[in-house]
A tleap script that builds the chain and sets N, CA, C and O, in Angstrom:
source leaprc.protein.ff14SB
mol = sequence {
  NMET ASN PHE GLU LEU SER HIE ILE PRO HIE
  ARG HIE VAL LYS PRO ARG LEU ALA GLY LEU
  THR MET VAL MET ASP LYS GLY LEU SER ILE
  ARG GLU CYS GLU ASN LEU ILE ASP GLY SER
  GLY ASP TYR ILE ASP ILE ILE LYS LEU GLY
  PHE GLY SER SER LEU ILE THR PRO LYS LEU
  GLU ASN LYS LEU ALA PHE PHE ARG GLU VAL
  GLY MET PRO VAL TYR PHE GLY GLY THR LEU
  PHE GLU ALA PHE VAL VAL ARG GLY GLN PHE
  GLU ASP TYR LEU ARG LEU LEU ASP LYS PHE
  LYS MET GLU TYR ALA GLU VAL SER ASP GLY
  SER ILE THR MET PRO HIE PRO GLU ASN VAL
  ILE THR LEU SER CGLY
}
set mol.1.N position { -15.749 19.263 2.086 }
set mol.1.CA position { -15.857 19.858 3.400 }
set mol.1.C position { -17.320 20.150 3.689 }
set mol.1.O position { -18.090 20.497 2.793 }
set mol.2.N position { -17.678 20.006 4.918 }
set mol.2.CA position { -19.060 20.234 5.326 }
set mol.2.C position { -19.381 21.695 5.616 }
set mol.2.O position { -20.548 22.085 5.635 }
set mol.3.N position { -18.349 22.501 5.841 }
set mol.3.CA position { -18.539 23.927 6.103 }
set mol.3.C position { -17.224 24.642 5.861 }
set mol.3.O position { -16.181 24.005 5.717 }
set mol.4.N position { -17.273 25.949 5.818 }
set mol.4.CA position { -16.100 26.782 5.571 }
set mol.4.C position { -15.323 27.013 6.864 }
set mol.4.O position { -15.904 27.247 7.924 }
set mol.5.N position { -14.031 26.943 6.756 }
set mol.5.CA position { -13.134 27.256 7.869 }
set mol.5.C position { -11.894 27.891 7.261 }
set mol.5.O position { -11.299 27.335 6.338 }
set mol.6.N position { -11.505 29.038 7.767 }
set mol.6.CA position { -10.378 29.759 7.175 }
set mol.6.C position { -9.057 29.028 7.409 }
set mol.6.O position { -8.917 28.243 8.347 }
set mol.7.N position { -8.110 29.304 6.542 }
set mol.7.CA position { -6.739 28.816 6.619 }
set mol.7.C position { -6.631 27.287 6.465 }
set mol.7.O position { -5.704 26.672 6.993 }
set mol.8.N position { -7.562 26.695 5.753 }
set mol.8.CA position { -7.476 25.273 5.420 }
set mol.8.C position { -7.030 25.203 3.960 }
set mol.8.O position { -7.707 25.747 3.087 }
set mol.9.N position { -5.918 24.552 3.681 }
set mol.9.CA position { -5.430 24.517 2.304 }
set mol.9.C position { -6.400 23.789 1.372 }
set mol.9.O position { -7.121 22.878 1.780 }
set mol.10.N position { -6.394 24.214 0.128 }
set mol.10.CA position { -7.222 23.576 -0.895 }
set mol.10.C position { -6.729 22.151 -1.129 }
set mol.10.O position { -5.523 21.915 -1.204 }
set mol.11.N position { -7.638 21.223 -1.241 }
set mol.11.CA position { -7.297 19.815 -1.517 }
set mol.11.C position { -7.847 19.480 -2.895 }
set mol.11.O position { -9.047 19.595 -3.147 }
set mol.12.N position { -6.955 19.065 -3.776 }
set mol.12.CA position { -7.372 18.678 -5.120 }
set mol.12.C position { -8.211 17.407 -5.046 }
set mol.12.O position { -8.041 16.583 -4.147 }
set mol.13.N position { -9.110 17.265 -5.998 }
set mol.13.CA position { -9.925 16.054 -6.053 }
set mol.13.C position { -9.123 14.942 -6.724 }
set mol.13.O position { -8.123 15.202 -7.393 }
set mol.14.N position { -9.564 13.721 -6.541 }
set mol.14.CA position { -8.911 12.572 -7.145 }
set mol.14.C position { -9.182 12.528 -8.638 }
set mol.14.O position { -10.244 12.968 -9.078 }
set mol.15.N position { -8.283 12.026 -9.405 }
set mol.15.CA position { -6.957 11.525 -9.012 }
set mol.15.C position { -5.975 12.680 -8.821 }
set mol.15.O position { -5.845 13.554 -9.678 }
set mol.16.N position { -5.302 12.664 -7.702 }
set mol.16.CA position { -4.344 13.709 -7.357 }
set mol.16.C position { -2.957 13.337 -7.870 }
set mol.16.O position { -2.581 12.165 -7.897 }
set mol.17.N position { -2.209 14.352 -8.273 }
set mol.17.CA position { -0.820 14.148 -8.668 }
set mol.17.C position { 0.135 14.680 -7.608 }
set mol.17.O position { 1.340 14.435 -7.670 }
set mol.18.N position { -0.399 15.399 -6.647 }
set mol.18.CA position { 0.404 15.955 -5.553 }
set mol.18.C position { -0.425 15.901 -4.286 }
set mol.18.O position { -1.655 15.859 -4.330 }
set mol.19.N position { 0.265 15.903 -3.157 }
set mol.19.CA position { -0.432 15.868 -1.878 }
set mol.19.C position { -1.122 14.545 -1.625 }
set mol.19.O position { -2.200 14.504 -1.033 }
set mol.20.N position { -0.502 13.457 -2.073 }
set mol.20.CA position { -1.096 12.130 -1.914 }
set mol.20.C position { -1.094 11.697 -0.452 }
set mol.20.O position { -0.169 12.003 0.302 }
set mol.21.N position { -2.138 10.986 -0.072 }
set mol.21.CA position { -2.249 10.466 1.280 }
set mol.21.C position { -2.243 8.950 1.246 }
set mol.21.O position { -3.079 8.326 0.591 }
set mol.22.N position { -1.287 8.361 1.964 }
set mol.22.CA position { -1.197 6.913 2.116 }
set mol.22.C position { -1.716 6.566 3.501 }
set mol.22.O position { -1.398 7.240 4.481 }
set mol.23.N position { -2.510 5.517 3.574 }
set mol.23.CA position { -2.989 5.007 4.855 }
set mol.23.C position { -2.466 3.591 5.004 }
set mol.23.O position { -2.558 2.781 4.082 }
set mol.24.N position { -1.911 3.297 6.189 }
set mol.24.CA position { -1.383 1.964 6.439 }
set mol.24.C position { -2.449 1.087 7.081 }
set mol.24.O position { -3.024 1.422 8.117 }
set mol.25.N position { -2.689 -0.030 6.441 }
set mol.25.CA position { -3.563 -1.075 6.977 }
set mol.25.C position { -2.658 -2.015 7.760 }
set mol.25.O position { -1.800 -2.685 7.186 }
set mol.26.N position { -2.853 -2.062 9.066 }
set mol.26.CA position { -2.025 -2.905 9.936 }
set mol.26.C position { -2.721 -4.216 10.279 }
set mol.26.O position { -2.388 -4.863 11.272 }
set mol.27.N position { -3.689 -4.603 9.453 }
set mol.27.CA position { -4.378 -5.859 9.689 }
set mol.27.C position { -5.882 -5.711 9.786 }
set mol.27.O position { -6.538 -6.481 10.489 }
set mol.28.N position { -6.434 -4.737 9.093 }
set mol.28.CA position { -7.879 -4.524 9.131 }
set mol.28.C position { -8.629 -5.703 8.511 }
set mol.28.O position { -8.126 -6.365 7.603 }
set mol.29.N position { -9.821 -5.953 9.009 }
set mol.29.CA position { -10.704 -6.926 8.371 }
set mol.29.C position { -11.300 -6.279 7.125 }
set mol.29.O position { -11.198 -5.066 6.940 }
set mol.30.N position { -11.912 -7.076 6.287 }
set mol.30.CA position { -12.546 -6.519 5.090 }
set mol.30.C position { -13.648 -5.541 5.494 }
set mol.30.O position { -13.793 -4.488 4.873 }
set mol.31.N position { -14.411 -5.870 6.508 }
set mol.31.CA position { -15.472 -4.966 6.977 }
set mol.31.C position { -14.882 -3.636 7.433 }
set mol.31.O position { -15.432 -2.574 7.142 }
set mol.32.N position { -13.765 -3.696 8.145 }
set mol.32.CA position { -13.114 -2.455 8.581 }
set mol.32.C position { -12.593 -1.671 7.379 }
set mol.32.O position { -12.614 -0.440 7.390 }
set mol.33.N position { -12.128 -2.365 6.350 }
set mol.33.CA position { -11.695 -1.683 5.122 }
set mol.33.C position { -12.866 -0.979 4.462 }
set mol.33.O position { -12.737 0.151 3.991 }
set mol.34.N position { -14.012 -1.651 4.429 }
set mol.34.CA position { -15.220 -1.032 3.868 }
set mol.34.C position { -15.572 0.233 4.634 }
set mol.34.O position { -15.899 1.255 4.031 }
set mol.35.N position { -15.508 0.170 5.948 }
set mol.35.CA position { -15.811 1.341 6.774 }
set mol.35.C position { -14.798 2.458 6.548 }
set mol.35.O position { -15.168 3.631 6.491 }
set mol.36.N position { -13.523 2.101 6.418 }
set mol.36.CA position { -12.479 3.089 6.160 }
set mol.36.C position { -12.762 3.832 4.860 }
set mol.36.O position { -12.720 5.062 4.824 }
set mol.37.N position { -13.046 3.101 3.810 }
set mol.37.CA position { -13.301 3.724 2.513 }
set mol.37.C position { -14.598 4.530 2.546 }
set mol.37.O position { -14.669 5.618 1.974 }
set mol.38.N position { -15.618 4.002 3.210 }
set mol.38.CA position { -16.883 4.722 3.318 }
set mol.38.C position { -16.696 6.053 4.043 }
set mol.38.O position { -17.251 7.070 3.627 }
set mol.39.N position { -15.928 6.050 5.109 }
set mol.39.CA position { -15.761 7.256 5.924 }
set mol.39.C position { -14.693 8.208 5.439 }
set mol.39.O position { -14.806 9.415 5.654 }
set mol.40.N position { -13.650 7.696 4.786 }
set mol.40.CA position { -12.504 8.554 4.459 }
set mol.40.C position { -11.953 8.357 3.055 }
set mol.40.O position { -10.924 8.941 2.714 }
set mol.41.N position { -12.596 7.567 2.254 }
set mol.41.CA position { -12.071 7.229 0.929 }
set mol.41.C position { -11.732 8.420 0.049 }
set mol.41.O position { -10.797 8.356 -0.749 }
set mol.42.N position { -12.483 9.505 0.188 }
set mol.42.CA position { -12.199 10.689 -0.633 }
set mol.42.C position { -10.855 11.319 -0.300 }
set mol.42.O position { -10.302 12.061 -1.112 }
set mol.43.N position { -10.324 11.034 0.882 }
set mol.43.CA position { -9.075 11.646 1.321 }
set mol.43.C position { -7.872 10.707 1.189 }
set mol.43.O position { -6.733 11.125 1.395 }
set mol.44.N position { -8.122 9.452 0.848 }
set mol.44.CA position { -7.061 8.446 0.766 }
set mol.44.C position { -6.726 8.191 -0.692 }
set mol.44.O position { -7.613 8.027 -1.530 }
set mol.45.N position { -5.425 8.159 -0.982 }
set mol.45.CA position { -4.983 7.922 -2.356 }
set mol.45.C position { -4.409 6.533 -2.569 }
set mol.45.O position { -4.469 6.002 -3.678 }
set mol.46.N position { -3.857 5.944 -1.532 }
set mol.46.CA position { -3.229 4.630 -1.674 }
set mol.46.C position { -3.185 3.953 -0.303 }
set mol.46.O position { -3.052 4.616 0.726 }
set mol.47.N position { -3.298 2.624 -0.305 }
set mol.47.CA position { -3.294 1.836 0.935 }
set mol.47.C position { -2.045 0.962 0.959 }
set mol.47.O position { -1.720 0.294 -0.023 }
set mol.48.N position { -1.354 0.977 2.092 }
set mol.48.CA position { -0.194 0.101 2.291 }
set mol.48.C position { -0.567 -0.983 3.288 }
set mol.48.O position { -1.037 -0.689 4.387 }
set mol.49.N position { -0.359 -2.233 2.904 }
set mol.49.CA position { -0.519 -3.344 3.848 }
set mol.49.C position { 0.797 -3.455 4.598 }
set mol.49.O position { 1.765 -4.027 4.096 }
set mol.50.N position { 0.825 -2.905 5.803 }
set mol.50.CA position { 2.071 -2.696 6.521 }
set mol.50.C position { 2.563 -3.865 7.348 }
set mol.50.O position { 1.829 -4.802 7.662 }
set mol.51.N position { 3.855 -3.768 7.691 }
set mol.51.CA position { 4.530 -4.662 8.630 }
set mol.51.C position { 4.472 -6.136 8.237 }
set mol.51.O position { 4.550 -7.001 9.109 }
set mol.52.N position { 4.340 -6.439 6.966 }
set mol.52.CA position { 4.247 -7.839 6.566 }
set mol.52.C position { 2.925 -8.474 6.937 }
set mol.52.O position { 2.797 -9.698 6.921 }
set mol.53.N position { 1.931 -7.649 7.275 }
set mol.53.CA position { 0.630 -8.180 7.704 }
set mol.53.C position { -0.036 -9.024 6.631 }
set mol.53.O position { -0.879 -9.865 6.943 }
set mol.54.N position { 0.328 -8.815 5.377 }
set mol.54.CA position { -0.282 -9.592 4.291 }
set mol.54.C position { 0.046 -11.081 4.408 }
set mol.54.O position { -0.687 -11.916 3.878 }
set mol.55.N position { 1.135 -11.423 5.092 }
set mol.55.CA position { 1.501 -12.819 5.301 }
set mol.55.C position { 0.425 -13.567 6.082 }
set mol.55.O position { 0.185 -14.747 5.829 }
set mol.56.N position { -0.221 -12.897 7.020 }
set mol.56.CA position { -1.196 -13.558 7.895 }
set mol.56.C position { -2.620 -13.026 7.747 }
set mol.56.O position { -3.507 -13.399 8.516 }
set mol.57.N position { -2.839 -12.158 6.765 }
set mol.57.CA position { -4.166 -11.581 6.571 }
set mol.57.C position { -5.142 -12.638 6.064 }
set mol.57.O position { -4.921 -13.218 5.001 }
set mol.58.N position { -6.213 -12.897 6.805 }
set mol.58.CA position { -7.232 -13.817 6.290 }
set mol.58.C position { -7.891 -13.208 5.051 }
set mol.58.O position { -8.108 -11.998 4.988 }
set mol.59.N position { -8.201 -14.034 4.092 }
set mol.59.CA position { -8.919 -13.588 2.880 }
set mol.59.C position { -8.187 -12.446 2.178 }
set mol.59.O position { -8.807 -11.474 1.744 }
set mol.60.N position { -6.853 -12.573 2.070 }
set mol.60.CA position { -6.049 -11.519 1.444 }
set mol.60.C position { -6.542 -11.206 0.036 }
set mol.60.O position { -6.658 -10.037 -0.333 }
set mol.61.N position { -6.832 -12.234 -0.749 }
set mol.61.CA position { -7.280 -11.989 -2.121 }
set mol.61.C position { -8.600 -11.218 -2.136 }
set mol.61.O position { -8.807 -10.372 -3.006 }
set mol.62.N position { -9.488 -11.497 -1.193 }
set mol.62.CA position { -10.752 -10.761 -1.102 }
set mol.62.C position { -10.506 -9.299 -0.745 }
set mol.62.O position { -11.155 -8.402 -1.283 }
set mol.63.N position { -9.562 -9.065 0.168 }
set mol.63.CA position { -9.245 -7.689 0.564 }
set mol.63.C position { -8.679 -6.912 -0.621 }
set mol.63.O position { -9.077 -5.775 -0.874 }
set mol.64.N position { -7.757 -7.528 -1.338 }
set mol.64.CA position { -7.177 -6.859 -2.504 }
set mol.64.C position { -8.251 -6.597 -3.556 }
set mol.64.O position { -8.265 -5.538 -4.182 }
set mol.65.N position { -9.145 -7.559 -3.750 }
set mol.65.CA position { -10.238 -7.390 -4.722 }
set mol.65.C position { -11.139 -6.226 -4.311 }
set mol.65.O position { -11.574 -5.449 -5.161 }
set mol.66.N position { -11.422 -6.102 -3.012 }
set mol.66.CA position { -12.250 -4.992 -2.538 }
set mol.66.C position { -11.596 -3.658 -2.870 }
set mol.66.O position { -12.243 -2.770 -3.426 }
set mol.67.N position { -10.313 -3.512 -2.533 }
set mol.67.CA position { -9.638 -2.242 -2.800 }
set mol.67.C position { -9.620 -1.943 -4.297 }
set mol.67.O position { -9.811 -0.795 -4.699 }
set mol.68.N position { -9.394 -2.950 -5.116 }
set mol.68.CA position { -9.408 -2.730 -6.570 }
set mol.68.C position { -10.804 -2.339 -7.042 }
set mol.68.O position { -10.953 -1.476 -7.907 }
set mol.69.N position { -11.817 -2.971 -6.476 }
set mol.69.CA position { -13.205 -2.684 -6.854 }
set mol.69.C position { -13.579 -1.225 -6.605 }
set mol.69.O position { -14.312 -0.623 -7.390 }
set mol.70.N position { -13.074 -0.664 -5.515 }
set mol.70.CA position { -13.378 0.727 -5.194 }
set mol.70.C position { -12.347 1.695 -5.783 }
set mol.70.O position { -12.395 2.897 -5.520 }
set mol.71.N position { -11.415 1.161 -6.582 }
set mol.71.CA position { -10.434 2.013 -7.250 }
set mol.71.C position { -9.344 2.549 -6.351 }
set mol.71.O position { -8.792 3.620 -6.604 }
set mol.72.N position { -9.028 1.801 -5.290 }
set mol.72.CA position { -8.013 2.236 -4.336 }
set mol.72.C position { -6.732 1.431 -4.561 }
set mol.72.O position { -6.720 0.227 -4.306 }
set mol.73.N position { -5.657 2.061 -5.032 }
set mol.73.CA position { -4.396 1.334 -5.184 }
set mol.73.C position { -3.922 0.801 -3.837 }
set mol.73.O position { -4.124 1.434 -2.800 }
set mol.74.N position { -3.292 -0.363 -3.864 }
set mol.74.CA position { -2.827 -1.017 -2.640 }
set mol.74.C position { -1.465 -1.654 -2.920 }
set mol.74.O position { -1.182 -2.077 -4.041 }
set mol.75.N position { -0.633 -1.713 -1.886 }
set mol.75.CA position { 0.683 -2.344 -2.047 }
set mol.75.C position { 1.146 -2.944 -0.729 }
set mol.75.O position { 0.683 -2.572 0.350 }
set mol.76.N position { 2.085 -3.896 -0.854 }
set mol.76.CA position { 2.707 -4.500 0.322 }
set mol.76.C position { 3.768 -3.543 0.842 }
set mol.76.O position { 4.507 -2.942 0.062 }
set mol.77.N position { 3.843 -3.403 2.149 }
set mol.77.CA position { 4.833 -2.524 2.748 }
set mol.77.C position { 6.245 -3.069 2.668 }
set mol.77.O position { 6.463 -4.233 2.332 }
set mol.78.N position { 7.197 -2.207 2.982 }
set mol.78.CA position { 8.612 -2.527 2.852 }
set mol.78.C position { 9.125 -3.602 3.783 }
set mol.78.O position { 10.117 -4.260 3.471 }
set mol.79.N position { 8.475 -3.800 4.920 }
set mol.79.CA position { 8.935 -4.842 5.838 }
set mol.79.C position { 8.840 -6.219 5.186 }
set mol.79.O position { 9.710 -7.065 5.391 }
set mol.80.N position { 7.792 -6.444 4.407 }
set mol.80.CA position { 7.667 -7.718 3.698 }
set mol.80.C position { 8.788 -7.865 2.673 }
set mol.80.O position { 9.394 -8.930 2.556 }
set mol.81.N position { 9.062 -6.794 1.933 }
set mol.81.CA position { 10.189 -6.796 0.998 }
set mol.81.C position { 11.475 -7.180 1.721 }
set mol.81.O position { 12.223 -8.039 1.253 }
set mol.82.N position { 11.727 -6.545 2.857 }
set mol.82.CA position { 12.952 -6.813 3.615 }
set mol.82.C position { 13.019 -8.263 4.092 }
set mol.82.O position { 14.086 -8.877 4.075 }
set mol.83.N position { 11.880 -8.805 4.517 }
set mol.83.CA position { 11.848 -10.199 4.985 }
set mol.83.C position { 12.264 -11.160 3.872 }
set mol.83.O position { 12.975 -12.133 4.125 }
set mol.84.N position { 11.832 -10.894 2.662 }
set mol.84.CA position { 12.235 -11.738 1.537 }
set mol.84.C position { 13.707 -11.539 1.202 }
set mol.84.O position { 14.431 -12.511 0.985 }
set mol.85.N position { 14.154 -10.291 1.159 }
set mol.85.CA position { 15.539 -9.993 0.788 }
set mol.85.C position { 16.522 -10.603 1.777 }
set mol.85.O position { 17.507 -11.218 1.368 }
set mol.86.N position { 16.267 -10.440 3.075 }
set mol.86.CA position { 17.201 -10.931 4.090 }
set mol.86.C position { 17.312 -12.460 4.057 }
set mol.86.O position { 18.310 -13.022 4.510 }
set mol.87.N position { 16.290 -13.126 3.524 }
set mol.87.CA position { 16.301 -14.589 3.403 }
set mol.87.C position { 16.796 -15.055 2.038 }
set mol.87.O position { 16.747 -16.247 1.735 }
set mol.88.N position { 17.275 -14.119 1.208 }
set mol.88.CA position { 17.764 -14.476 -0.118 }
set mol.88.C position { 16.656 -14.909 -1.068 }
set mol.88.O position { 16.888 -15.715 -1.969 }
set mol.89.N position { 15.437 -14.372 -0.869 }
set mol.89.CA position { 14.280 -14.786 -1.662 }
set mol.89.C position { 13.698 -13.643 -2.489 }
set mol.89.O position { 12.480 -13.538 -2.639 }
set mol.90.N position { 14.557 -12.798 -3.016 }
set mol.90.CA position { 14.072 -11.660 -3.786 }
set mol.90.C position { 13.256 -12.101 -5.000 }
set mol.90.O position { 12.216 -11.509 -5.288 }
set mol.91.N position { 13.705 -13.120 -5.705 }
set mol.91.CA position { 12.958 -13.609 -6.878 }
set mol.91.C position { 11.577 -14.120 -6.456 }
set mol.91.O position { 10.601 -13.942 -7.185 }
set mol.92.N position { 11.494 -14.754 -5.286 }
set mol.92.CA position { 10.196 -15.189 -4.768 }
set mol.92.C position { 9.291 -13.980 -4.501 }
set mol.92.O position { 8.083 -14.041 -4.731 }
set mol.93.N position { 9.879 -12.889 -4.017 }
set mol.93.CA position { 9.115 -11.674 -3.767 }
set mol.93.C position { 8.529 -11.125 -5.068 }
set mol.93.O position { 7.368 -10.719 -5.116 }
set mol.94.N position { 9.349 -11.120 -6.119 }
set mol.94.CA position { 8.858 -10.648 -7.413 }
set mol.94.C position { 7.706 -11.518 -7.914 }
set mol.94.O position { 6.735 -11.010 -8.475 }
set mol.95.N position { 7.820 -12.834 -7.708 }
set mol.95.CA position { 6.727 -13.728 -8.105 }
set mol.95.C position { 5.462 -13.452 -7.274 }
set mol.95.O position { 4.345 -13.537 -7.784 }
set mol.96.N position { 5.653 -13.123 -5.999 }
set mol.96.CA position { 4.519 -12.776 -5.136 }
set mol.96.C position { 3.806 -11.524 -5.657 }
set mol.96.O position { 2.577 -11.476 -5.702 }
set mol.97.N position { 4.582 -10.521 -6.047 }
set mol.97.CA position { 3.986 -9.308 -6.604 }
set mol.97.C position { 3.176 -9.628 -7.858 }
set mol.97.O position { 2.083 -9.100 -8.059 }
set mol.98.N position { 3.730 -10.498 -8.692 }
set mol.98.CA position { 3.002 -10.918 -9.903 }
set mol.98.C position { 1.742 -11.689 -9.547 }
set mol.98.O position { 0.676 -11.441 -10.110 }
set mol.99.N position { 1.866 -12.623 -8.613 }
set mol.99.CA position { 0.723 -13.454 -8.228 }
set mol.99.C position { -0.459 -12.593 -7.782 }
set mol.99.O position { -1.604 -12.863 -8.144 }
set mol.100.N position { -0.176 -11.570 -7.003 }
set mol.100.CA position { -1.241 -10.719 -6.474 }
set mol.100.C position { -1.479 -9.470 -7.330 }
set mol.100.O position { -2.215 -8.566 -6.935 }
set mol.101.N position { -0.844 -9.435 -8.507 }
set mol.101.CA position { -1.047 -8.340 -9.475 }
set mol.101.C position { -0.822 -6.967 -8.850 }
set mol.101.O position { -1.602 -6.039 -9.063 }
set mol.102.N position { 0.251 -6.854 -8.081 }
set mol.102.CA position { 0.559 -5.590 -7.421 }
set mol.102.C position { 1.178 -4.613 -8.421 }
set mol.102.O position { 2.128 -4.951 -9.127 }
set mol.103.N position { 0.633 -3.413 -8.472 }
set mol.103.CA position { 1.150 -2.378 -9.360 }
set mol.103.C position { 2.216 -1.527 -8.684 }
set mol.103.O position { 2.973 -0.823 -9.353 }
set mol.104.N position { 2.273 -1.591 -7.352 }
set mol.104.CA position { 3.225 -0.805 -6.581 }
set mol.104.C position { 3.950 -1.725 -5.613 }
set mol.104.O position { 3.421 -2.756 -5.196 }
set mol.105.N position { 5.167 -1.336 -5.266 }
set mol.105.CA position { 5.935 -2.079 -4.267 }
set mol.105.C position { 6.791 -1.080 -3.497 }
set mol.105.O position { 7.360 -0.155 -4.076 }
set mol.106.N position { 6.872 -1.278 -2.195 }
set mol.106.CA position { 7.725 -0.418 -1.381 }
set mol.106.C position { 9.052 -1.122 -1.160 }
set mol.106.O position { 9.094 -2.290 -0.774 }
set mol.107.N position { 10.128 -0.401 -1.406 }
set mol.107.CA position { 11.477 -0.902 -1.156 }
set mol.107.C position { 12.012 -0.105 0.022 }
set mol.107.O position { 12.102 1.121 -0.036 }
set mol.108.N position { 12.366 -0.805 1.089 }
set mol.108.CA position { 12.848 -0.104 2.274 }
set mol.108.C position { 14.029 -0.841 2.880 }
set mol.108.O position { 14.312 -1.991 2.547 }
set mol.109.N position { 14.706 -0.145 3.777 }
set mol.109.CA position { 15.833 -0.752 4.489 }
set mol.109.C position { 15.787 -0.361 5.959 }
set mol.109.O position { 16.797 0.020 6.551 }
set mol.110.N position { 14.601 -0.463 6.531 }
set mol.110.CA position { 14.421 -0.108 7.930 }
set mol.110.C position { 14.940 -1.150 8.906 }
set mol.110.O position { 15.304 -0.821 10.036 }
set mol.111.N position { 14.976 -2.410 8.473 }
set mol.111.CA position { 15.458 -3.465 9.370 }
set mol.111.C position { 16.640 -4.230 8.791 }
set mol.111.O position { 17.163 -5.140 9.434 }
set mol.112.N position { 17.061 -3.876 7.601 }
set mol.112.CA position { 18.241 -4.482 6.984 }
set mol.112.C position { 19.143 -3.366 6.473 }
set mol.112.O position { 18.696 -2.236 6.276 }
set mol.113.N position { 20.404 -3.689 6.263 }
set mol.113.CA position { 21.333 -2.717 5.694 }
set mol.113.C position { 21.467 -3.019 4.211 }
set mol.113.O position { 21.781 -4.141 3.811 }
set mol.114.N position { 21.223 -2.005 3.413 }
set mol.114.CA position { 21.284 -2.177 1.971 }
set mol.114.C position { 21.856 -0.892 1.375 }
set mol.114.O position { 21.336 0.193 1.634 }
set mol.115.N position { 22.920 -1.005 0.581 }
set mol.115.CA position { 23.452 0.205 -0.056 }
set mol.115.C position { 22.376 0.870 -0.913 }
set mol.115.O position { 21.647 0.184 -1.629 }
set mol.116.N position { 22.274 2.156 -0.851 }
set mol.116.CA position { 21.189 2.856 -1.534 }
set mol.116.C position { 21.176 2.697 -3.046 }
set mol.116.O position { 20.084 2.652 -3.611 }
set mol.117.N position { 22.293 2.610 -3.741 }
set mol.117.CA position { 22.172 2.375 -5.190 }
set mol.117.C position { 21.457 1.050 -5.513 }
set mol.117.O position { 20.888 0.905 -6.595 }
set mol.118.N position { 21.485 0.096 -4.591 }
set mol.118.CA position { 20.862 -1.193 -4.838 }
set mol.118.C position { 19.365 -1.202 -4.529 }
set mol.118.O position { 18.673 -2.142 -4.919 }
set mol.119.N position { 18.853 -0.199 -3.850 }
set mol.119.CA position { 17.451 -0.248 -3.502 }
set mol.119.C position { 16.554 0.488 -4.494 }
set mol.119.O position { 15.444 0.897 -4.153 }
set mol.120.N position { 17.035 0.651 -5.705 }
set mol.120.CA position { 16.226 1.190 -6.787 }
set mol.120.C position { 15.919 0.045 -7.724 }
set mol.120.O position { 16.821 -0.547 -8.316 }
set mol.121.N position { 14.647 -0.264 -7.855 }
set mol.121.CA position { 14.206 -1.419 -8.642 }
set mol.121.C position { 13.194 -0.929 -9.668 }
set mol.121.O position { 12.311 -0.134 -9.347 }
set mol.122.N position { 13.321 -1.395 -10.872 }
set mol.122.CA position { 12.343 -1.084 -11.900 }
set mol.122.C position { 11.591 -2.345 -12.222 }
set mol.122.O position { 12.187 -3.352 -12.605 }
set mol.123.N position { 10.270 -2.299 -12.068 }
set mol.123.CA position { 9.425 -3.429 -12.406 }
set mol.123.C position { 8.809 -3.155 -13.764 }
set mol.123.O position { 8.264 -2.077 -13.999 }
set mol.124.N position { 8.891 -4.111 -14.641 }
set mol.124.CA position { 8.251 -3.945 -15.946 }
set mol.124.C position { 7.086 -4.898 -16.023 }
set mol.124.O position { 7.115 -5.978 -15.433 }
set mol.125.N position { 6.079 -4.508 -16.738 }
set mol.125.CA position { 4.890 -5.340 -16.777 }
set mol.125.C position { 4.460 -5.546 -18.127 }
set mol.125.O position { 3.464 -6.230 -18.360 }
savepdb mol mol.pdb
quit
């Protein structure tokens, strides 16, 4: 903080185990990602590539490399997961996670119907 202001809760420094902040990247360029981290990186704990934007993101591998370089965890959002599942391509999705060395994955059912006991997945590495 740049100055004192009353009634502002204490924010733990990174790495945080509670009070995590996720920021959704809806298609930022690498330069915009650099600016995001430069301006707000201390407050961000994890980045989600939202809405399946990773499918059309130019230089996706470069973007992922940048986030890894600055120590920012990143993952594909649940819409991409759903797109694979609804097409019967779940195994392809798992291979995609491996290909891009993703440590996190979001499982969601915002656009598909999925019984909740089935949306718990354990990835082993």
